A tleap script that builds the chain and sets N, CA, C and O, in Angstrom:
source leaprc.protein.ff14SB
mol = sequence {
  NMET GLU LEU ALA ARG MET LEU LYS GLU LEU
  CYS ASP ASN LYS GLY ILE SER ILE SER THR
  LEU ALA LYS ARG SER SER VAL ALA GLN GLN
  THR LEU HIE ASN TRP LEU THR GLY VAL GLN
  PRO LYS SER LEU VAL ASN VAL LYS ARG VAL
  ALA ASP PHE PHE GLU VAL SER ILE ASP TYR
  LEU CYS PHE GLY ILE GLU THR ARG LYS PRO
  ASP ASP ILE THR ALA TYR LYS ASP GLU ILE
  ASN ALA GLY VAL PHE TYR VAL ILE LEU LYS
  ARG VAL LYS LYS CARG
}
set mol.1.N position { 37.839 122.753 0.338 }
set mol.1.CA position { 36.759 122.082 -0.327 }
set mol.1.C position { 37.508 121.191 -1.350 }
set mol.1.O position { 38.455 121.532 -2.058 }
set mol.2.N position { 36.825 119.834 -1.282 }
set mol.2.CA position { 37.413 118.816 -1.973 }
set mol.2.C position { 36.804 118.921 -3.469 }
set mol.2.O position { 37.242 118.087 -4.262 }
set mol.3.N position { 35.857 119.836 -3.946 }
set mol.3.CA position { 35.416 119.885 -5.346 }
set mol.3.C position { 36.552 119.843 -6.182 }
set mol.3.O position { 36.672 118.881 -6.941 }
set mol.4.N position { 37.491 120.823 -6.161 }
set mol.4.CA position { 38.475 121.027 -7.234 }
set mol.4.C position { 39.320 119.542 -7.336 }
set mol.4.O position { 39.538 119.050 -8.443 }
set mol.5.N position { 39.711 118.966 -6.249 }
set mol.5.CA position { 40.476 117.685 -6.330 }
set mol.5.C position { 39.577 116.633 -7.094 }
set mol.5.O position { 40.035 115.988 -8.037 }
set mol.6.N position { 38.076 116.466 -6.576 }
set mol.6.CA position { 37.219 115.515 -7.087 }
set mol.6.C position { 36.893 115.674 -8.487 }
set mol.6.O position { 36.646 114.744 -9.255 }
set mol.7.N position { 36.909 117.084 -8.818 }
set mol.7.CA position { 36.452 117.374 -10.262 }
set mol.7.C position { 37.730 116.827 -11.326 }
set mol.7.O position { 37.596 116.224 -12.391 }
set mol.8.N position { 38.833 117.203 -10.732 }
set mol.8.CA position { 39.998 116.802 -11.636 }
set mol.8.C position { 40.169 115.344 -11.514 }
set mol.8.O position { 40.544 114.808 -12.556 }
set mol.9.N position { 39.992 114.590 -10.531 }
set mol.9.CA position { 40.117 113.347 -10.410 }
set mol.9.C position { 39.096 112.543 -11.318 }
set mol.9.O position { 39.539 111.634 -12.021 }
set mol.10.N position { 37.827 112.829 -11.327 }
set mol.10.CA position { 36.787 112.445 -12.308 }
set mol.10.C position { 37.055 112.672 -13.778 }
set mol.10.O position { 36.846 111.838 -14.659 }
set mol.11.N position { 37.481 113.736 -13.929 }
set mol.11.CA position { 37.818 114.156 -15.476 }
set mol.11.C position { 38.949 113.140 -16.020 }
set mol.11.O position { 38.880 112.617 -17.132 }
set mol.12.N position { 39.968 112.928 -15.130 }
set mol.12.CA position { 41.040 112.306 -15.399 }
set mol.12.C position { 40.623 110.817 -15.532 }
set mol.12.O position { 41.097 110.125 -16.433 }
set mol.13.N position { 39.788 110.357 -14.685 }
set mol.13.CA position { 39.410 108.810 -14.726 }
set mol.13.C position { 38.606 108.686 -16.094 }
set mol.13.O position { 38.901 107.767 -16.858 }
set mol.14.N position { 37.621 109.567 -16.416 }
set mol.14.CA position { 37.036 109.500 -17.739 }
set mol.14.C position { 37.733 109.942 -18.929 }
set mol.14.O position { 37.221 109.744 -20.031 }
set mol.15.N position { 38.805 110.498 -18.818 }
set mol.15.CA position { 39.533 110.861 -19.802 }
set mol.15.C position { 39.049 111.941 -20.695 }
set mol.15.O position { 39.073 111.913 -21.925 }
set mol.16.N position { 38.524 113.074 -19.799 }
set mol.16.CA position { 37.703 114.000 -20.680 }
set mol.16.C position { 38.332 115.515 -20.131 }
set mol.16.O position { 38.790 115.672 -18.999 }
set mol.17.N position { 38.267 116.397 -20.992 }
set mol.17.CA position { 38.718 117.810 -20.668 }
set mol.17.C position { 37.647 118.498 -19.950 }
set mol.17.O position { 36.591 117.892 -19.767 }
set mol.18.N position { 37.798 119.727 -19.509 }
set mol.18.CA position { 36.993 120.580 -18.899 }
set mol.18.C position { 36.081 121.099 -20.033 }
set mol.18.O position { 34.867 121.206 -19.862 }
set mol.19.N position { 36.752 121.452 -21.315 }
set mol.19.CA position { 35.808 121.852 -22.351 }
set mol.19.C position { 34.672 120.921 -22.713 }
set mol.19.O position { 33.499 121.218 -22.939 }
set mol.20.N position { 35.303 119.638 -22.725 }
set mol.20.CA position { 34.145 118.572 -23.049 }
set mol.20.C position { 33.204 118.400 -21.971 }
set mol.20.O position { 32.022 118.195 -22.248 }
set mol.21.N position { 33.576 118.457 -20.823 }
set mol.21.CA position { 32.719 118.503 -19.684 }
set mol.21.C position { 31.706 119.575 -19.659 }
set mol.21.O position { 30.513 119.378 -19.429 }
set mol.22.N position { 32.231 120.694 -19.901 }
set mol.22.CA position { 31.431 121.872 -20.153 }
set mol.22.C position { 30.087 121.741 -21.192 }
set mol.22.O position { 28.949 122.151 -20.964 }
set mol.23.N position { 30.552 121.086 -22.327 }
set mol.23.CA position { 29.588 120.836 -23.376 }
set mol.23.C position { 28.674 119.782 -23.002 }
set mol.23.O position { 27.478 119.910 -23.261 }
set mol.24.N position { 29.127 118.724 -22.403 }
set mol.24.CA position { 28.155 117.650 -22.128 }
set mol.24.C position { 27.410 117.917 -20.856 }
set mol.24.O position { 26.318 117.356 -20.773 }
set mol.25.N position { 27.766 118.619 -19.909 }
set mol.25.CA position { 26.930 118.964 -18.728 }
set mol.25.C position { 26.211 120.207 -18.845 }
set mol.25.O position { 25.468 120.513 -17.913 }
set mol.26.N position { 26.316 121.012 -19.893 }
set mol.26.CA position { 25.815 122.411 -19.812 }
set mol.26.C position { 26.108 123.191 -18.613 }
set mol.26.O position { 25.246 123.899 -18.093 }
set mol.27.N position { 27.213 123.092 -18.186 }
set mol.27.CA position { 27.782 124.199 -17.335 }
set mol.27.C position { 28.852 124.900 -17.964 }
set mol.27.O position { 29.700 124.326 -18.648 }
set mol.28.N position { 28.830 126.269 -17.724 }
set mol.28.CA position { 29.991 127.086 -18.503 }
set mol.28.C position { 31.331 126.709 -18.195 }
set mol.28.O position { 31.553 126.355 -17.037 }
set mol.29.N position { 32.243 126.720 -19.002 }
set mol.29.CA position { 33.518 126.352 -19.132 }
set mol.29.C position { 34.227 127.245 -17.824 }
set mol.29.O position { 34.882 126.689 -16.943 }
set mol.30.N position { 34.031 128.379 -17.860 }
set mol.30.CA position { 34.617 129.298 -17.002 }
set mol.30.C position { 34.069 128.915 -15.497 }
set mol.30.O position { 34.823 129.175 -14.559 }
set mol.31.N position { 32.997 128.407 -15.264 }
set mol.31.CA position { 32.566 127.969 -14.123 }
set mol.31.C position { 33.220 126.915 -13.670 }
set mol.31.O position { 33.561 126.938 -12.487 }
set mol.32.N position { 33.508 125.892 -14.393 }
set mol.32.CA position { 34.165 124.818 -14.092 }
set mol.32.C position { 35.750 125.047 -13.583 }
set mol.32.O position { 36.313 124.530 -12.617 }
set mol.33.N position { 36.261 125.975 -14.544 }
set mol.33.CA position { 37.635 126.436 -14.190 }
set mol.33.C position { 37.774 127.077 -12.924 }
set mol.33.O position { 38.670 126.807 -12.123 }
set mol.34.N position { 36.767 128.037 -12.727 }
set mol.34.CA position { 36.618 128.622 -11.258 }
set mol.34.C position { 36.656 127.731 -10.111 }
set mol.34.O position { 37.266 127.971 -9.069 }
set mol.35.N position { 35.863 126.522 -10.398 }
set mol.35.CA position { 35.877 125.537 -9.311 }
set mol.35.C position { 37.149 124.760 -9.197 }
set mol.35.O position { 37.457 124.271 -8.111 }
set mol.36.N position { 37.869 124.625 -10.201 }
set mol.36.CA position { 39.284 123.978 -10.077 }
set mol.36.C position { 40.260 124.835 -9.468 }
set mol.36.O position { 41.318 124.402 -9.013 }
set mol.37.N position { 39.896 126.142 -9.449 }
set mol.37.CA position { 40.968 127.200 -8.677 }
set mol.37.C position { 40.448 127.340 -7.256 }
set mol.37.O position { 41.070 128.095 -6.508 }
set mol.38.N position { 39.456 126.744 -6.831 }
set mol.38.CA position { 38.931 126.877 -5.412 }
set mol.38.C position { 37.858 127.778 -5.281 }
set mol.38.O position { 37.469 127.947 -4.125 }
set mol.39.N position { 37.232 128.452 -6.247 }
set mol.39.CA position { 36.062 129.045 -6.197 }
set mol.39.C position { 35.030 128.344 -5.792 }
set mol.39.O position { 34.789 127.324 -6.437 }
set mol.40.N position { 34.240 128.650 -4.756 }
set mol.40.CA position { 32.927 127.857 -4.290 }
set mol.40.C position { 31.934 128.074 -5.442 }
set mol.40.O position { 31.851 129.110 -6.102 }
set mol.41.N position { 31.238 127.037 -5.590 }
set mol.41.CA position { 30.106 127.096 -6.500 }
set mol.41.C position { 28.810 127.874 -6.203 }
set mol.41.O position { 28.189 127.597 -5.177 }
set mol.42.N position { 28.355 128.855 -7.059 }
set mol.42.CA position { 27.251 129.605 -6.741 }
set mol.42.C position { 25.995 129.007 -6.986 }
set mol.42.O position { 25.003 129.530 -6.479 }
set mol.43.N position { 25.868 127.887 -7.755 }
set mol.43.CA position { 24.684 127.389 -8.172 }
set mol.43.C position { 24.757 125.747 -7.912 }
set mol.43.O position { 25.576 125.020 -8.475 }
set mol.44.N position { 23.895 125.355 -7.094 }
set mol.44.CA position { 23.657 123.970 -6.847 }
set mol.44.C position { 23.214 123.330 -8.028 }
set mol.44.O position { 23.606 122.181 -8.232 }
set mol.45.N position { 22.364 123.954 -8.948 }
set mol.45.CA position { 22.025 123.239 -10.052 }
set mol.45.C position { 23.147 122.741 -11.021 }
set mol.45.O position { 23.013 121.756 -11.747 }
set mol.46.N position { 24.223 123.491 -10.961 }
set mol.46.CA position { 25.287 123.273 -11.890 }
set mol.46.C position { 26.324 122.211 -11.272 }
set mol.46.O position { 27.149 121.573 -11.925 }
set mol.47.N position { 26.130 122.153 -9.960 }
set mol.47.CA position { 26.876 121.075 -9.304 }
set mol.47.C position { 26.317 119.865 -9.543 }
set mol.47.O position { 27.050 118.914 -9.817 }
set mol.48.N position { 24.909 119.715 -9.475 }
set mol.48.CA position { 23.965 118.612 -9.683 }
set mol.48.C position { 24.292 118.316 -11.172 }
set mol.48.O position { 24.567 117.150 -11.452 }
set mol.49.N position { 24.292 119.100 -11.997 }
set mol.49.CA position { 24.528 118.758 -13.508 }
set mol.49.C position { 25.769 117.838 -13.575 }
set mol.49.O position { 25.670 116.677 -13.972 }
set mol.50.N position { 27.016 118.422 -13.152 }
set mol.50.CA position { 28.136 117.761 -13.082 }
set mol.50.C position { 28.240 116.484 -12.488 }
set mol.50.O position { 28.860 115.557 -13.009 }
set mol.51.N position { 27.560 116.405 -11.254 }
set mol.51.CA position { 27.388 115.091 -10.574 }
set mol.51.C position { 26.552 113.992 -11.361 }
set mol.51.O position { 26.798 112.786 -11.353 }
set mol.52.N position { 25.716 114.504 -11.914 }
set mol.52.CA position { 24.870 113.518 -12.805 }
set mol.52.C position { 25.539 113.048 -13.764 }
set mol.52.O position { 25.470 111.852 -14.046 }
set mol.53.N position { 26.352 113.958 -14.477 }
set mol.53.CA position { 27.105 113.434 -15.797 }
set mol.53.C position { 28.103 112.558 -15.410 }
set mol.53.O position { 28.495 111.802 -16.298 }
set mol.54.N position { 28.722 112.437 -14.101 }
set mol.54.CA position { 29.828 111.648 -13.540 }
set mol.54.C position { 29.110 110.540 -12.951 }
set mol.54.O position { 29.773 109.530 -12.715 }
set mol.55.N position { 27.663 110.539 -12.620 }
set mol.55.CA position { 26.993 109.384 -12.190 }
set mol.55.C position { 27.375 109.361 -10.667 }
set mol.55.O position { 27.425 108.260 -10.119 }
set mol.56.N position { 27.628 110.407 -10.000 }
set mol.56.CA position { 28.056 110.374 -8.508 }
set mol.56.C position { 26.988 111.252 -7.907 }
set mol.56.O position { 26.116 111.879 -8.510 }
set mol.57.N position { 27.222 111.180 -6.547 }
set mol.57.CA position { 26.220 112.133 -5.688 }
set mol.57.C position { 27.109 113.448 -5.488 }
set mol.57.O position { 28.335 113.506 -5.577 }
set mol.58.N position { 26.309 114.392 -5.226 }
set mol.58.CA position { 26.719 115.670 -4.873 }
set mol.58.C position { 27.645 115.601 -3.643 }
set mol.58.O position { 28.616 116.358 -3.636 }
set mol.59.N position { 27.463 114.847 -2.700 }
set mol.59.CA position { 28.339 114.688 -1.584 }
set mol.59.C position { 29.740 114.189 -2.019 }
set mol.59.O position { 30.791 114.652 -1.575 }
set mol.60.N position { 29.643 113.185 -2.944 }
set mol.60.CA position { 30.857 112.674 -3.453 }
set mol.60.C position { 31.767 113.890 -4.163 }
set mol.60.O position { 32.909 114.166 -3.796 }
set mol.61.N position { 31.086 114.533 -5.195 }
set mol.61.CA position { 31.693 115.494 -5.826 }
set mol.61.C position { 32.359 116.515 -5.025 }
set mol.61.O position { 33.556 116.756 -5.180 }
set mol.62.N position { 31.656 117.101 -4.205 }
set mol.62.CA position { 31.989 118.085 -3.326 }
set mol.62.C position { 32.884 117.751 -2.115 }
set mol.62.O position { 33.857 118.462 -1.864 }
set mol.63.N position { 32.604 116.803 -1.448 }
set mol.63.CA position { 33.280 116.334 -0.371 }
set mol.63.C position { 34.211 115.063 -0.363 }
set mol.63.O position { 35.051 114.804 0.499 }
set mol.64.N position { 33.932 114.376 -1.394 }
set mol.64.CA position { 34.480 113.010 -1.497 }
set mol.64.C position { 34.002 112.307 -0.620 }
set mol.64.O position { 34.879 111.768 0.055 }
set mol.65.N position { 32.796 112.022 -0.270 }
set mol.65.CA position { 32.113 111.360 0.849 }
set mol.65.C position { 31.176 110.339 0.140 }
set mol.65.O position { 30.234 110.901 -0.418 }
set mol.66.N position { 31.188 109.147 0.031 }
set mol.66.CA position { 30.437 108.063 -0.365 }
set mol.66.C position { 29.215 108.161 0.525 }
set mol.66.O position { 29.375 108.255 1.742 }
set mol.67.N position { 27.963 108.145 -0.027 }
set mol.67.CA position { 26.847 108.045 0.679 }
set mol.67.C position { 26.132 106.659 0.247 }
set mol.67.O position { 26.084 106.195 -0.892 }
set mol.68.N position { 25.612 106.137 1.378 }
set mol.68.CA position { 24.889 104.824 0.892 }
set mol.68.C position { 23.591 104.900 0.273 }
set mol.68.O position { 22.802 105.770 0.643 }
set mol.69.N position { 23.292 104.087 -0.622 }
set mol.69.CA position { 22.151 104.179 -1.309 }
set mol.69.C position { 20.766 103.645 -0.549 }
set mol.69.O position { 20.688 102.506 -0.090 }
set mol.70.N position { 19.853 104.464 -0.489 }
set mol.70.CA position { 18.524 104.031 0.259 }
set mol.70.C position { 18.032 102.760 -0.123 }
set mol.70.O position { 17.411 102.057 0.675 }
set mol.71.N position { 18.285 102.388 -1.384 }
set mol.71.CA position { 17.519 101.172 -1.988 }
set mol.71.C position { 18.386 99.890 -1.749 }
set mol.71.O position { 17.957 98.795 -2.112 }
set mol.72.N position { 19.777 100.040 -1.054 }
set mol.72.CA position { 20.631 98.902 -0.735 }
set mol.72.C position { 20.389 98.273 0.444 }
set mol.72.O position { 21.098 98.560 1.408 }
set mol.73.N position { 19.377 97.335 0.568 }
set mol.73.CA position { 19.035 96.448 1.756 }
set mol.73.C position { 20.342 96.182 2.641 }
set mol.73.O position { 20.328 96.325 3.864 }
set mol.74.N position { 21.305 95.842 2.028 }
set mol.74.CA position { 22.380 95.133 2.896 }
set mol.74.C position { 22.860 96.320 3.899 }
set mol.74.O position { 23.439 95.997 4.936 }
set mol.75.N position { 22.646 97.562 3.629 }
set mol.75.CA position { 23.108 98.724 4.423 }
set mol.75.C position { 22.285 98.767 5.781 }
set mol.75.O position { 22.678 99.386 6.770 }
set mol.76.N position { 21.158 98.079 5.728 }
set mol.76.CA position { 20.002 98.139 6.743 }
set mol.76.C position { 20.201 96.721 7.490 }
set mol.76.O position { 19.420 96.507 8.417 }
set mol.77.N position { 21.070 95.822 7.219 }
set mol.77.CA position { 21.226 94.625 7.794 }
set mol.77.C position { 21.040 94.542 9.378 }
set mol.77.O position { 20.199 93.797 9.881 }
set mol.78.N position { 21.809 95.286 10.059 }
set mol.78.CA position { 21.719 95.405 11.610 }
set mol.78.C position { 20.369 95.763 12.007 }
set mol.78.O position { 19.940 95.265 13.048 }
set mol.79.N position { 19.533 96.658 11.247 }
set mol.79.CA position { 18.344 97.179 11.800 }
set mol.79.C position { 17.282 95.928 11.551 }
set mol.79.O position { 16.417 95.663 12.386 }
set mol.80.N position { 17.429 95.236 10.393 }
set mol.80.CA position { 16.434 94.215 10.057 }
set mol.80.C position { 16.640 93.067 10.949 }
set mol.80.O position { 15.645 92.400 11.231 }
set mol.81.N position { 17.810 92.725 11.447 }
set mol.81.CA position { 18.073 91.732 12.350 }
set mol.81.C position { 18.050 91.929 13.812 }
set mol.81.O position { 18.529 91.108 14.594 }
set mol.82.N position { 17.465 93.068 14.178 }
set mol.82.CA position { 17.619 93.741 15.365 }
set mol.82.C position { 16.818 92.886 16.299 }
set mol.82.O position { 17.254 92.686 17.433 }
set mol.83.N position { 15.573 92.317 15.873 }
set mol.83.CA position { 14.677 91.618 16.694 }
set mol.83.C position { 14.246 90.359 16.227 }
set mol.83.O position { 13.791 90.286 15.086 }
set mol.84.N position { 14.334 89.177 17.068 }
set mol.84.CA position { 13.750 87.949 16.747 }
set mol.84.C position { 12.616 87.605 17.459 }
set mol.84.O position { 12.721 87.654 18.685 }
set mol.85.N position { 11.575 87.274 16.993 }
set mol.85.CA position { 10.383 86.991 17.699 }
set mol.85.C position { 9.979 85.604 17.525 }
set mol.85.O position { 10.129 84.971 16.480 }
set mol.86.N position { 9.469 85.169 18.576 }
set mol.86.CA position { 8.808 83.589 18.471 }
set mol.86.C position { 7.253 83.932 18.737 }
set mol.86.O position { 6.862 84.819 19.497 }
set mol.87.N position { 6.472 83.109 18.009 }
set mol.87.CA position { 5.147 83.105 17.965 }
set mol.87.C position { 4.672 81.857 18.414 }
set mol.87.O position { 5.038 80.814 17.872 }
set mol.88.N position { 3.771 81.882 19.499 }
set mol.88.CA position { 3.371 80.682 20.019 }
set mol.88.C position { 1.852 80.606 19.667 }
set mol.88.O position { 1.065 81.428 20.137 }
set mol.89.N position { 1.447 79.584 18.813 }
set mol.89.CA position { 0.211 79.352 18.503 }
set mol.89.C position { -0.601 78.513 19.502 }
set mol.89.O position { -0.110 77.420 19.785 }
set mol.90.N position { -1.840 78.872 20.117 }
set mol.90.CA position { -2.411 78.196 21.138 }
set mol.90.C position { -3.759 78.044 20.721 }
set mol.90.O position { -4.283 79.057 20.257 }
set mol.91.N position { -4.563 76.817 20.791 }
set mol.91.CA position { -5.688 76.703 20.538 }
set mol.91.C position { -6.558 77.222 21.581 }
set mol.91.O position { -6.271 77.085 22.771 }
set mol.92.N position { -7.711 77.869 21.143 }
set mol.92.CA position { -8.622 78.683 22.038 }
set mol.92.C position { -9.949 77.944 21.862 }
set mol.92.O position { -10.262 77.469 20.770 }
set mol.93.N position { -10.649 77.858 22.836 }
set mol.93.CA position { -11.935 77.181 22.971 }
set mol.93.C position { -12.986 78.277 22.422 }
set mol.93.O position { -12.841 79.484 22.619 }
set mol.94.N position { -14.050 77.713 21.717 }
set mol.94.CA position { -14.949 78.684 21.214 }
set mol.94.C position { -16.007 78.755 22.291 }
set mol.94.O position { -16.226 77.834 23.077 }
set mol.95.N position { -16.614 79.851 22.275 }
set mol.95.CA position { -17.718 79.907 23.553 }
set mol.95.C position { -18.981 79.749 22.873 }
set mol.95.O position { -20.031 79.743 23.515 }
savepdb mol mol.pdb
quit
């Protein structure tokens, strides 16, 4: 599981210790140390708190996978440009 590696990397990038992370994210320090040693998380709520603190997705924190944001319209470029339609306007006689 990538959680231990990603957690260490994110802490290093922000320049914070595990004890500081524990205080700021409201996740027990022992829980964070367990994650660093490879213990799988028991609470998704705690994982979400840490992910929110680092402003990353749970997928990124746990697996190192970047997910595309649903509000990023450029991600749907191919779907948007999938069809081009021509409209022909024709005058119709009134009855």
